[in-house]
N, C-alpha and C positions, 0 to 999 in steps of 0.2 A: 665218684660219688654218682647215686644212680640218676638218671634222668629227670626222673620227678619230681626229686629234691630240688634240682636247680630250677626245672621250669617254674615251682612254685615261690624260690626265692625269687626267680625274677618277676611275674608276674605281683607276686603279693609285696614288691620291697616297699618297706619307709623312705628308702632315700628317694623317693623320686617326689619331684612337686605334684600336687594335683591334675596339672595339666597334661604332665608327661603320663601319669598314669590314666588319664582318660581319653589322652592319644593312641596308646601303646593298647586297651580296650575295644576302642573303636576297630583300629585295626584288626585285633584276633577276635571281633564278632564279623568280621564283615569275611575272614578268611573261613570261618566256622562255618557261615552262612552258606560260600561255594562248596564247601567236601558236604555239608548234607543234602543240598539239591543235588549234589549227582549221585550222594547212595540213597537217596529217597528216589530219583528217577530211575535205578534198577533194584527194586525190592529182591529179586530174584538171585542175583549176584552175591554172595558173601565175598568181599574183599579181604583177600590175605595177603602178606608179605611181613618182613621187618619193618621198623619204626623209620628206620632209613628210607626203604624202599616205598613206604605210603606216602612219606612226605614229599619225594620225591614225584611218585604218582600225581597227587594233588600240587605240586607247583608249592608247597609251603616250606618255610622252613623250620629243622628237625623240631627246637622247642615249640614250634606253633603247633606241630604236630603231636607233640608229647599233649600239651594243653588238650589237642582235639579228644586225646585218648583218654586222658584222666575224664575229660566230662562226658563220655559215652561209656565209660566203662558198666554204669550200675545199670543200662540198657542192653548191656551184652544178653545173649541168650549163656555164651561162654567167658564171662568176663577174663579182659589179660592180667595180666602178675604185674601191673602199673607199677606197683611198690618197687619192684627189682628192672623194670626195664631199661636196657641199655642199647643203641643204636642198631644192634643186632639180633633181639629179642624177636621172634615173631609172636605177631600177633593179627587179632582178626577184627573184623567190624559186623560181625551177624547179630544185627539188632532182633528184640521183640518192638514190632512197632508201636503194640498199646502202649508199654513200656517208656518206648523212647518218647513217644507223644506228651504222657502223664509227667514225665520228668523235665520234659520242656515247660511244661505249664509252670511247675513246682518253681524250675528257675526264673520262671516270669522272661520267659526267653520270647518274647513275640514277635521278634524279628527271624523266629527260627519254627513256631509249631504256627503259625500263620502264612507257611509257603503254600504257592499252588500246589507242589508236589505231592502233597498230604491229601488232595480230592480221590487220587486214584489209588491210594491206601486203608482212609479209612473213611467212611461216611460222614457226613455232615453232622448226622444224631450220634456217630456213635463217638465223634470227636467233642460234641457237645458234653455227651455222658462223661467222658473220661476229665474233661475242665471240671466241671460237677462236682465230678468225686472228687477230685485233687482238691480244688480249694477247698468245700468239708472237710480235708483230712486234715485241718491244721486248727478248724473250729473248735474249740471246746467248751462243751454245754454241760453244765451244773444242774445236778439233781435236784429232785424237790426237797426241802429241807424239811429235818425232823421234829416235831413240835414237842418239847419237853415233857409233853404227860402221854405222849402216841408210845403205844408200846415197841417195844425198841426192835429195830430190824432183824439183831441177831438171833431171834426168837428165842428167846428167854423165856419171857412172858412178864417179865418185869418193864415199868414205865422205862424209857432212854435217859430221864433225868437219874434213875436209881442206878445203871449200868451204864450201858457203853459211853451214853452221856455224862458220868458222872465228874470226868476231866476236861470234858470240853468248853 
């Protein structure tokens, strides 16, 4: 069984109590924050190694490293093959800093996007722009309602009620 599937079964198990789940996630978030502190502190260094080597490097359990790799994958310049990942699969942590920040905001991971290490990577203004852009990306705006007697927007020259609005 691929590591990712094992991680997801463990992390999202319905067989644990809400208290156990909360304890699990709080522990994971602390480990995750520790790894991010290290990789954000050295942005020039692209960390490479096998899944097992990275787990050892950051002193975390193998499954916790799989969870971390799952979480960061969309922010990497070259995504890892997380679906087929095994202990000896080579992976990298070369991230795009703006994508990473944006995804942290999207995940509502305040404990990550407010890390002081971001100060050296992105200006405060840029972080505010990325934050605002991400928050607006989920906003749905309705267009102006077309009146029944207005010209149809399809360009037919007919009134909306006699054209595209006939079945509306």
